[in-house]
N, C-alpha and C positions, 0 to 999 in steps of 0.2 A: 503492499500499499502505499502510496505517495505520500507527501508531506506539502502543505500550500507555500509556493517561495512568499518572500516578503514582501515583491512585486506585486503579485496576486491578492496577498491581504490588504497592501494599500489600496488596492484596483476594487476590490470588491469595498471596502469604507466608503470610496469616493461613490461608487455605485449605489448603497444603498442610501445614503444622504439624500434626503427630500430637498435640503435646501442646496445643494449641488445639483443631482443627474435626478436623484428619485426611481431610477431604472430597477432596482431589486425592491421587491416592496411584503413587508410585513402580511399584507393582508392581500387575498384574492378578488377580482374585482366580483360585484356584487351580480354583473350582469352576467356572469359565467352559467349556465344552465348545467345543473348538476340534478333536477328534477328524475333523470332516469339512471344515474352514478357518472362513472365516466370510464374510459378507457385510458389507460396511463403506458406509456411506452417509457421504457427507463432504463438503466444499465444493469446488467447481472449481478454488479458489486456485492457479493456476499455479505459484505463487511458492512455495505451502506442500506441493503436493501430494507431490512427492517423500519429504520427509522424513515427512510422515502415515503415507502408506502404505507406506515402510519400513517403520517402526516398528511396524505391523499383520504386515507381513509378516515383521518377525522373531519377533513372539509366535509368529505360529502356523508358523513353520517350527521353532521351539524346540521346539514343543509335536509335531508330527506328519512333521517330518523334511522338508516344502515347503511354500513360502511361495503356500499356497493361498487368496485374497484376491478376492474377486467383491467387482467394487467399482461402486458408483451414484453418480456426481457432478452434482450441480448447484451454483448458484452460491445459496450459503447450507447448502447439505447438509439436515441432520436440521432446522435451525431452521425449516424447511418443512413438517415433519411437525405443528407442534404447531400448535394452531388460532387460539391466543391471539396464538402470535408477531407481534408486528410485522414481520419478516420476512416471513410466509406472508401475511398483511394487503396489504403494498406492492407486490404484484406484479398483474397483469395476470391472471384467468382462475385466481385463489389454488385453487379447487377442482377445478379439472383438475390442474393441477402435482400437489396433495396424493395425488387418486387414481391420475393415475401414477405418484408415486414409490411408493405403496402395492402397487399392482399390479406393479409391476419387484422389489421384494423379493418379493413373493407370487412370482412367476416364479423368480428367483435360485433360491428355496427348493427349488420344483421341478423346475429345470432340472440342478443342482449338488447335491441332495439335501443342501442346509445348515440346521441349526435354530438357528444361530448369528450374529444380528446383532449391528454394533457401528456405532452412531451415533460418527460422531468430530467434530466442530466446532473451532475453531479462536481464538484472541486473538491481534492483532486480528484482526477478520474485518471485511472491505469491506461485505458486506451488514448485519451488525449497526450497523455505525458510519455505513451511509447511515438507518439504522432508528432512529437514538440508542439502542442498546442497550451498557449497562454488563458490566463481567463477570457481574454476577448477572443480571441479565437474560440472558444468553447461557445460564448453566445452568439457571434456572427452567426456559427453553423446551426446554432438551436433555432435562432429567429429565421434563416436559411429552412431548415428543413418543416416549417411552420409554412412558412409560403409556400413549399414545394408541395407540400401534402396538402393546401388547402386549393390547391390546383386540380391537384388528382381527384380529391372526395369530393368537389363542390363547395358552394356556397351553405347549404344545410348543415356541414360538417363545423362545430363550433372548434377549435383549435388553442388551448391555452399552453406557455412554458413558464417550467419553474426551473431552477436550478436551487438543488440542494447542498448546502457546504459541511465538511470537515473542519471546523478552527483546530483539533487535534483534543487532547486531554478531555477528550467527552464531550465538548461543546459544538453540537452539529444545531445544524438552523435550517429551513427550507423557504424558498422566499419565490413572489409571484417573480416573473419579467415579465415588463411593460415592453412587449417589440416595439412597437409605436414611439417611447422613447431613447429605446433601442437605437434603432434606425434614425431616427432626427440625429442621435446624437452620432453616428458613426457618421452620418454626411455631411456634419460640419470640423470633423476630423481629417 
């Protein structure tokens, strides 16, 4: 398991600060449709899975009275849905993996009657580390995955992005990622 670099720690602090960027938010938007549960695409990291899944289950449970989370999990998770992601590029048969993931999401929508997809990446991520991705690259590809998936699944599918962070020493936190704020910020730098 990796550790957050000092640079990524500072970056996360900036991204969380509502007075600065406010891209990482403690609260998810109330417009997120949780009425029938969610399909969650997450990284398979066994050291982080319980905390990530628990957070998403709690959000859904608070909204509908039960923790209805249909989980799709592979190493790298949502980073594999971005065509430009180094995570996507560095795996064998990446086109088949991408198609498999998109298909699994679409099948999940049909069998569970769910129209909300949550893409939840995390930091530090072993796959991101193997591919030399810092926190900026992780968020770039998370948001790109959202855009690509939206094109593939259509307007009726609602997609939200989350980032789970393991700060070390037992401190873990999940944040909603404002894709619109991230894109605005990246267009200015």
